SEMITI-660551 format. One record per atom (N, C-alpha, C, O, CB): x, y, z. Coordinates in steps of 0.2 Angstrom, whole numbers, padded with zeros to 4 digits, always signed. Atoms other than C-alpha are relative to their C-alpha. Glycine has a CB too. Example, Ala and Ser with C-alpha at 12.3 -4.5 7.8 and 13.67 -1.06 7.14 Angstrom:
2
+0004-0006+0000+0062-0022+0039+0004+0006+0000+0009+0005+0003-0005+0000+0006-0004-0006-0001+0068-0005+0036-0004+0005+0003-0001+0011+0004+0002+0002-0007
# end
This chain:
104
+0006-0003-0003+0877+0191+0821-0004+0004-0005+0000+0007-0009+0001+0003+0007+0003-0005+0004+0863+0200+0812-0005+0004+0004-0006+0003+0010-0004-0004-0005+0004-0004-0003+0852+0214+0816-0006+0001-0004-0005+0003-0010+0003+0007+0002+0006-0002+0004+0834+0216+0810-0003+0006+0003-0005+0007+0009-0006-0006+0001+0003-0007-0001+0828+0234+0810-0007+0001-0002-0008-0001-0008+0005+0005-0002+0007-0001+0002+0810+0238+0810-0001+0008+0000-0001+0011+0006-0005-0004+0004+0000-0008+0000+0809+0257+0805-0007+0002-0002-0010+0000-0007+0006+0002-0006+0006-0003+0001+0793+0267+0806+0001+0007-0002+0003+0011+0001-0004+0000+0008-0001-0007+0003+0793+0282+0794-0004+0005+0004-0010+0004+0006-0002-0001-0007+0004-0005-0003+0788+0298+0801-0003+0004-0006-0001+0004-0011+0005+0005+0005+0003-0004+0005+0777+0310+0792-0006+0004+0004-0008+0003+0010-0003-0004-0005+0005-0005-0002+0763+0323+0794-0005-0003+0004-0008-0001+0009-0002+0004-0005+0006+0003-0004+0749+0311+0799+0002-0006+0003-0003-0010+0005-0006-0001-0006-0002+0007-0004+0759+0297+0807-0002+0001+0007+0000+0006+0011+0008-0001-0001+0001+0000-0007+0753+0292+0824+0004-0006+0002+0004-0012-0001-0008-0001+0001-0004+0006-0003+0764+0281+0835+0000+0001+0008+0002+0006+0011+0008+0001-0002+0001+0000-0007+0760+0277+0853+0006-0004+0003+0007-0010+0004-0007-0004+0002-0007+0003-0003+0778+0274+0861-0001-0004+0006+0002-0008+0008+0005+0005+0001+0001+0004-0007+0771+0269+0878-0003-0007-0002-0001-0012+0001-0006+0004+0004+0003+0007+0002+0760+0255+0870+0006-0004-0003+0007-0010-0001-0006+0001-0004-0005+0003+0004+0775+0250+0859+0005-0003+0005+0007-0009+0005+0004+0005-0005-0005+0003-0005+0787+0249+0874-0003-0004+0005+0000-0009+0007+0003+0006+0004+0002+0004-0005+0776+0242+0887-0004-0006-0002-0006-0011+0002-0005+0004+0004+0003+0005+0003+0766+0230+0876+0002-0004-0006+0004-0010-0006-0007+0002-0001-0002+0003+0006+0772+0227+0859+0006-0004+0000+0007-0010-0002+0000+0004-0006-0006+0003-0001+0790+0224+0862+0001-0005+0005+0004-0010+0004+0005+0006+0002-0001+0006-0004+0788+0213+0877-0004-0006-0003-0001-0012-0002-0003+0001+0007+0003+0006+0003+0776+0202+0867+0005-0002-0006+0005-0009-0006-0007+0002-0004-0005+0002+0005+0789+0201+0853+0006-0004+0004+0007-0010+0002+0003+0006-0003-0006+0003-0004+0803+0197+0866-0002-0007+0002+0002-0012+0002+0002+0004+0005+0003+0006-0003+0792+0184+0874-0001-0006-0005+0001-0012-0005-0006+0001+0004+0001+0005+0005+0787+0175+0858+0007-0002-0003+0007-0008-0005-0004+0003-0005-0006+0002+0003+0805+0175+0851+0005-0004+0004+0009-0007+0002+0003+0006-0003-0004+0005-0004+0812+0167+0866+0008+0001+0000+0010+0007-0002-0001-0007-0001-0007+0000+0000+0830+0163+0867+0004+0001-0007+0010+0003-0007+0003-0007+0002-0003-0002+0006+0833+0166+0848+0001+0007+0000+0006+0009-0004-0005-0002-0005-0001-0008+0000+0832+0185+0852+0006+0001+0004+0006-0001+0010-0006+0004+0003-0007-0001-0003+0850+0190+0857+0000+0007+0003+0005+0008+0007+0006-0002-0004+0000-0007-0002+0846+0208+0860-0005+0004-0003-0007+0003-0009+0007+0004-0001+0006-0004+0003+0833+0222+0858+0002+0007+0002+0003+0008+0008-0007-0003+0003+0000-0007-0002+0835+0241+0857-0005+0003-0004-0008+0001-0009+0007+0002-0002+0005-0005+0004+0823+0255+0852+0003+0007+0000+0006+0009+0005-0006+0000+0005-0002-0007+0001+0828+0271+0845-0007+0004-0001-0011+0002-0005+0005+0001-0007+0006-0005+0001+0814+0285+0846+0003+0006-0003+0007+0010+0001-0004+0001+0007-0002-0006+0004+0817+0299+0833-0001+0007+0004-0007+0008+0006-0003-0001-0006+0002-0006-0003+0819+0316+0840+0002+0006-0005+0000+0011-0004+0005+0001+0006-0002-0005+0005+0827+0326+0825+0003-0003-0006+0005-0009-0006+0005+0006+0004-0004+0003+0006+0835+0325+0808+0006+0004+0000+0008+0008+0004-0005+0001-0007-0006-0004+0000+0851+0333+0802-0001+0007-0002+0003+0011-0001+0004-0003-0005+0001-0007+0001+0842+0348+0797-0004+0003+0006-0009+0001+0008-0005+0000-0007+0003-0004-0005+0838+0360+0811-0007+0001+0000-0009+0004-0006+0004+0006+0002+0007-0002+0001+0819+0361+0815-0004-0005-0003-0010-0005-0003-0001+0006-0002+0004+0005+0003+0814+0346+0805+0000-0007+0004+0004-0008+0008+0004-0002-0007+0001+0006-0004+0807+0330+0812+0005-0006-0002+0007-0006-0008-0007-0002+0000-0004+0005+0002+0817+0314+0812-0004-0004-0006-0010-0004-0006+0001-0005+0006+0003+0004+0006+0814+0303+0796-0004-0006+0003-0009-0008-0001+0006-0002-0004+0003+0005-0003+0809+0289+0807-0003+0001+0007+0001+0004+0011+0004-0007+0000+0003-0001-0006+0797+0290+0822+0003-0005+0005+0004-0003+0011-0008+0000+0000-0003+0005-0004+0805+0274+0829+0003-0005-0004+0001-0007-0010-0006-0004+0005-0004+0006+0003+0817+0260+0825+0001-0005+0005+0005-0003+0010+0007+0003-0004-0001+0005-0005+0817+0244+0834+0006-0004-0003+0006-0005-0010-0006-0005+0001-0005+0004+0003+0833+0233+0832+0000-0006+0004+0001-0006+0010+0007+0004+0001+0001+0006-0003+0832+0215+0836+0006-0004-0003+0008-0004-0009-0007-0004-0002-0006+0004+0002+0848+0204+0836-0001-0008+0000-0004-0010+0005+0006+0002+0005+0001+0007+0000+0849+0186+0831+0007-0003-0002+0011+0001-0005-0005-0003-0005-0006+0004+0002+0863+0173+0828+0001+0001-0008+0007+0002-0010+0000-0007+0002+0000+0001+0007+0859+0172+0809-0007+0001-0003-0012+0001+0001+0004-0006-0002+0006-0001+0004+0845+0175+0796-0005-0006+0002-0011-0006+0003+0001+0001-0007+0004+0006-0001+0839+0157+0799-0003+0000+0007-0009-0002+0007+0004-0007-0002+0003+0000-0006+0837+0159+0817-0005+0005+0001-0010+0004+0004+0006+0002+0005+0005-0005+0000+0827+0175+0815-0006-0003-0004-0012-0002-0001+0002+0006-0004+0005+0002+0003+0816+0167+0802-0004-0006+0003-0010-0006+0004+0002-0003-0007+0003+0006-0003+0813+0151+0812-0004+0003+0007-0009+0000+0009+0005-0005+0002+0004-0003-0006+0808+0162+0828-0006+0004-0002-0011+0004+0001+0005+0004+0004+0005-0005+0001+0798+0176+0819-0006-0003-0004-0011-0002-0002+0004+0005-0004+0006+0003+0004+0788+0166+0806-0006-0002+0003-0012+0000+0001+0003-0005-0005+0006+0003-0004+0776+0157+0818-0004+0005+0003-0010+0004+0004+0002-0005+0005+0003-0006-0004+0772+0174+0826-0002+0006-0005-0005+0010-0002+0004+0002+0006+0000-0005+0004+0772+0185+0811-0007+0003-0001-0008+0009+0000+0002-0001-0007+0007-0003+0001+0753+0187+0809-0002+0003+0007-0006+0009+0006-0005-0006-0001+0002-0003-0007+0751+0191+0828+0003+0007+0001+0000+0012+0003+0002-0005+0006-0003-0006-0001+0764+0204+0827-0003+0005-0005-0004+0011-0003+0008-0001-0002+0003-0005+0004+0757+0212+0812-0007+0002+0002-0009+0008+0001-0001-0003-0007+0007-0002-0002+0739+0212+0819+0001+0005+0006-0004+0008+0007-0004-0006+0002-0001-0005-0006+0746+0222+0834+0001+0007-0002+0001+0011+0002+0005-0002+0005-0002-0006+0002+0752+0236+0824-0006+0005+0000-0004+0011+0002+0002+0000-0007+0006-0005-0001+0734+0245+0824+0000+0003+0007-0004+0008+0008-0006-0004-0003+0001-0003-0007+0736+0247+0843+0005+0005+0001+0004+0009+0006+0002-0006+0004-0005-0005-0002+0751+0258+0842+0002+0005-0006+0005+0010-0005+0006-0003+0002-0002-0004+0006+0753+0265+0824-0005+0000-0006-0008-0005-0007+0007-0001-0002+0004+0000+0006+0744+0270+0808+0005-0001-0006+0003+0000-0012-0004+0006-0001-0005+0002+0005+0760+0265+0798+0003-0006+0001+0005-0008+0007+0005+0006-0001-0004+0006-0001+0769+0249+0795+0007+0001+0000+0009+0005-0004-0002-0005-0006-0008-0001+0000+0787+0247+0799+0003-0003-0007+0000-0008-0010+0003-0004+0006-0004+0002+0006+0800+0244+0785+0005-0004+0003+0009-0002+0008+0002+0006-0004-0005+0005-0003+0811+0229+0789+0006-0001-0004+0006-0001-0010-0004-0007+0001-0007+0001+0004+0829+0227+0785+0004-0004+0004+0004-0003+0011+0003+0007-0001-0005+0005-0004+0841+0213+0790+0007+0002-0002+0008+0003-0008-0002-0008-0002-0007-0002+0001+0859+0218+0791+0005-0004+0004+0003-0007+0009+0001+0007+0002-0005+0003-0004+0875+0210+0796+0003+0005+0005+0004+0011+0003+0006-0002-0005-0002-0004-0005+0880+0217+0812+0008+0000+0001+0011-0005+0003-0003-0002+0007-0007-0001-0001+0898+0223+0813+0002+0005+0005+0000+0011+0005+0004+0002-0007-0002-0005-0006+0905+0231+0829+0008+0001+0000+0012-0003-0003-0002-0003+0006-0007-0002+0000+0921+0240+0831+0003+0001+0007+0008+0003+0008+0001+0007-0004
# end
């Protein structure tokens, strides 16, 4: 299993509408990806390891798939629509990382 993490960097001028992201963007993603999507989690940053400092990421979405090929086949046909929706919830683009998911 793999995990695709979309990380939205935090910063002084970063805007992120978590209500829109939760209620509109993520359901759009889940619907478009269909059965290829095996799980979806969202982390909303609250702090960093340094007291009083903001979290390095305002949000991180984690999407689980069987493998990279399944992710690419499901995601690619919708990539432009997903990217076009970013302006509705943030002024920063997410950084994408694909990882092997190892659970203990």
